[in-house]
N, C-alpha and C positions, 0 to 999 in steps of 0.2 A: 395508387398507393404501392409503397415499397414494402416488401416483405421483411422479417426480422433477419433473414439471411443477407438480404441485400444491404440493409443498413449496417450489420456486423461487418460485412466485407469492406464497405466504404470507410468504416472506422478502424480497420485494421484489427478487427476483434472476433473474426470468424475463425474459430478452433475446432479441428475434428472431434476433440475429445468432449465438447460441450454436446451432450447427446440429448439433454432436455432443454425445453424453451427458457426455463427459468435461468439456467447457466448462460446461455447466449444472451438474454436480456441483461443479466447482472453485467456481463462483460461489456456489453454495448453501453450501458448507462456509466460505468466506471471510465470508459474510453471518452464519453461526452464530457464527463467531469474533468478528466486531464485536459482536453483540448480547450474548454472553456477557461481554464485556468492558466493556459498558455506553457504547459510542461511539454516536453518532448516525449514521444513514446519510446520505452525501452526496445532493445533489439536482442532479445534471446535467439540464439541459433541464427543470427545475423540478419534476422527479418523483423520489421516492426510489429510489436504487439501493443494494440491501444490500451489494454487494461495493466500495463506496466509503465513505470516511470524510467526514464534513462538513468543509468548510472554513470558516473559518481555523484551527478547532480541531486538525485533522490536522497542519497545519504548527507549531502552538505545542506540541503534546504528543508529535509525533514517534511516534505510536502505530503507524506502519507498520514500526517498526524494532525488532529483537529484543532489544536490550540497552543499557545505559547507555553501554557502549564505542562501540557502533555509532551510537548516537545523537550522541556526541561527533565521530565521523568525519564524519557528515552534517552537524553544524554547522559543521566546519571546511572541508568539502570543497564543499558545496552551498550553505549559508547565508551563508557569507563570499562577499561579493560580488566581492572583488579576486581570490580563488583560483577562484571558479566561473566567471568571465569566459571565454567560448569553450568551455565544456564542454556535453556533450550531455544532461545531465540536465533533463527537462522539468517545469517547475512548472505547475500543482500536482500533476500525475501521480505525481511521486515520493513526495508526502506522502499523497495520497487514495486512490490506486487500490490496492486489495489485491491485484489480480491482475497487476499491472505487473512487468515484469522489471527496472525500475530499482531499486525498493527491495530486490527479491530479491537483486540483485547486491551492494549494500551489506550485506544480511544474511549473505550468503556469504562475502563477501571483505573486509569493513569493518576487522574486527579485525586481519586480516592487513596491511591498508594502514597502519593506526595503527603497527602493530609495525615495519613497513620504515620508516617516517618516523623513529620513535625510533632505530632501529640507524643509519640513513644520516645522522643529523645530527651 
């Protein structure tokens, strides 16, 4: 049986900063998800990192988001330069980092945000 470290290494998900098993598992699971969906790994620091999506493909496909509705909210709130001026969403992190809280927030609350805009207009 392979160790978590061996699996993470095979998935280009072994990071020295991951000091807790939970961190390493999360990075490995996200790397598996990326592979299963056929997305290439991102290459920060010119080395593949399995828990990142390749740019600019990640921004073009919005693969880090869970539904068409959420993707539309991201287009409206993040990609529209007039609306996103002064916001805290970091690019490219929101598009390419599979472990970032930024895309997770849109995935959790994005549809609710879109519904509020429709109701409040």
